[in-house]
N, C-alpha and C positions, 0 to 999 in steps of 0.2 A: 319245278321238279322238286320232289322230296329229297333234301340233301342229307338228312340224318337217318341212320339205320335204326331198326327197332331197338336194339340194345342201347344205342346212344340216347334215344329218346327216353327210355326207361331209366337210364342213369341220370338224365336231367330231371326226370320226374322224382326220383329218389332224393336228389339234392334239394329240389324245391320243397319236398315234403318235410325234410328236416328244418329248412329255413322257416316255413310257415308254422310248423309246430312250435318252434322257439318264439316266434312273434306272437302267436295266439296265447301261449302259456304266459308270456310276459304281460300281455294285455289283461289276462285273468288275475295275475298276481297284483297288478297295479289297481284294478277296479274292484276285485272281489266279486265280479259278476258271474253267476252260475251259467248265464247264457254264453258268455265268453268261454267258460270252462267247457261247456258242451262242444263248442267249436274246436277247442284245443284237443279234446278227446278224439274227435273225428279226424283231426290231423295225425294223431298217433296211428289211426287206422290207415291213413294215407301212406305213412312210412312203411308199415308192415306190408300193405298191399303192393306198393311199388317194389319193395325188396323181393317179395315172393314172385311177382310178375317178371322181374329181371331174371331170376333163377329159372323160371319156367320157360321163358322165351329162349334162354340159352340152351336149355334142354331140348326144346322143340326144334331148334336149328340143327341138332345132331343128325347125321345121315342115317339112312336105313341100315339095319343090321339083321343078323339071322333071327333074333328074337322079335324084331319090330320091322318086318319087311316093307311096311307102308310108312315108315318114318315115325317121328315122335311129335308131330305137329299138334296132336290133341292135348299135349301138356299145357297149352295156353288156356284151355277151358278150366283146368285145375286152378290156375291163378285167379280166374274170375270167381270160381266157387269159394276159394279161400277168402278172397276179399269180401264177398257177400256175407260169409259167416262172421268175419271180424266186424262188419258194419252192424250186424244184429247185436253182437256182444257190446259194442260201443253204445248202442242205443239203450241197452239195459242199464249200463253204468250211468249214462246221462239221466235216465229216469230216477234212479235211486238217489243221485245227488240232488236233483231238482225237487223231488218230493220232500227231502229233508229241509231244503231251503224254503220250500213253500210252507212247511210247518213252522219253521223258525226264520222268518224273513230278516234280511240284513240290508242296510243302506248301501248304495253304490257310490263310489267316490272316484275322482280323477277320470271322469268319463272321456274327456277330450283326448288325452294321451293314449289311453287304452284303445280307443276307437281308431286312432291313427295307425297303430300297429296292426289292428285287425284289417283295416282297409288295404294296407300294404301287402299283407299276406294274401288277401283275396285277389289283388292284382297279379301277384305271382302265379296263383292257381289258374287265373283266367288265361294268362299267356301260355302256360304249360298245357292246359286243357286243349287249347286251340291246336297246338303242335301235335298232341297225342291223337286227337280226332282226325286231323289231316293225315297223320301217319297211319292210323288204323284203316282209313279208306284206301290209302295208296298201297299198303302192303296186305290188305284184307286180313288184318290181325285182330282177333277178339280181345287179346290182352291190351293192346294199345287203345282200342275203341272203348273197352270197359273202363280203363283208367281215365280216359278223357271225359267220358260221361260222368264218372264219379267226381272228378275235379270240378266239372261244370255245375253239377248239382251242389257241390260244396260252396261254390261262389254264390249261388242263390240262397243257400242256407245261411251263409254269413250275412248276406243282406237282410234276411229276416231277423237274425239275432241282433244286428245293429239297431234295427227299427224297434225291436222289443225292449232292448236295454235303454235306448234313448227315451222311449215312452215311459218306462218305469222311473227313469231319472227325472224327467220333466214333471210327471204327474205326482211323484212322491209315493206311488203305490209299488212298493218293492216286490209284492207278490207277482207282478206282471213279468218280472225277469225269469223266475223259475217256470212260469206258465209257458213262456215262449220256448224255454229249454225243452219242456215236455213235447211241445209241438214239433220242435226240431227233431227230437228222438223218434216221433211217429213218422216223420218224413224220411228219416234215415232208414227205418225198418222197411218202409215201402221200397226205397232205393235198393237196399240189400236183397230184398225179395226178387226184384226185377233182375238183378245181376245173377242171383242163384238160378232163376228160371232159365235165363239165357244160356248159362253154363251147362245146365242139365240138358237143355234142348240141343245144344251143340254136340253133345256126346251121342245123340240118337242117329247120327249119319243122315242128316237131312239132305234132300235133293238140292241141287244148285238153283239159284234164283231163276225166275222165268226168263229174264233178259239174257242170262247166260245160256239157257237151253236153246233160245232162239239162235244165238251165235253158233252153237254147236251144230244145230240142224242145218243152218245155212252153209257151214263149212263142209259137212258131210254131203250136202247136195252137189257140191262142186265135183265130187268123186262118183256121184251116182249116174247111171245111165240105164239102158234097157238090159244090160247084162249084170250090173252091180246094184244091189239094194242094201240099205241099212235099216235094220229093224230092232225093236225092243231096246231102245236107248235107256240106260239106267245111270244115274249120277249120284255122287255123294260129296259132301264137303267135310274136310277135316282141318278146321282152323284155316291156316294159310294155304293148305294143299287142296287141290280139286281133282277128283277122279271120275272117270266115266267108263262104261262098258257097253258094247253094242254088238249085235249079230250082223255079219256081212255075208250076204248071199251072192255067190258067183256061179257061173255055169259049171255043171258037173264035169265037163270035159277039160276044164282048166287044170293045168299042172299045179302041184303044191307050191312050186317055186314062184309061179306067176301070182297066185293068190297071196302068198306071203309077202311078195314085193309090194303089192298094192296096199296090204295092211300096214306095212312099215311106213309107206308114204303118208297114209292117213294119220297114223299115230304121231309121226314127226310134225305134221301140220297142226294137230291139236296141242302137242307139246309146246309149240311156238306160242300158243295162246295161254299157256300155263295150266294145261289140263293133261293129266296122265290117262291115256286111253288104252283099254284092253279090248281086243277084237276077237270075237269067236267066229271062225270061218265055217260057213255051211254051203252045201250045194243048193241051187235054186229049187224053190218049192218044197224045201225041207219041212217047213211048218205045216204046209197043206198035206203032205204025205203022212205026217205024224198024227193028224186029226182024223 
């Protein structure tokens, strides 16, 4: 069972981001590697992204109010968009630094010590990424999932940087170091684009996943019979919140109280599954008569 809450996970992510940024910056300072510098710059993005995600998740957990009757859960998508934008800016900074070093190559020194710091930082990111991804799945949180995927990509990026810096040091071709940094920047841009796309797509009120729709239909079936039908199911996801709306047809001679009582029972059953359901009550054959 997931023991840490979303805010606790993001606090851990923020602390880890500061630690890895310090380690990677120290590695760059010792070695002078622009590849290590590119990794340190991305860690700065991790710090900003984790801090903003923490703020957005805190906002998303606020209860509904008069101005936001459906809650504030979509704030999580803003953290993903913010992080994606920072990633693109970081990639541009990496490219500028790498191009300057490509024109004026410099030798790399003290590779072993610097690599040790980079590997340690990568292991920290790997552990936190695993926790965030597990938390994102458990809580259905875009902010946690996005942060976890970002850190996991950072782990693979670091592996590529280490390989490029090692190759440059062993071969003596210093230009390989900035070349790897540029490749890292391109990869980071792709990552940022994916995060931005997912954030924008999340704001479009997408329907719930197919497996979730099957669960809803199965639950509604338990309340269906010759007298009660459920039609026109519509669903939408808002980060950690899930909403559904359906038409419930009942016999025309039912009292309002009886229909309302059944609607309450169905809504309570869906709420137990984490779905806020709104039911529109209609007399039987209402759709047929309107056509």
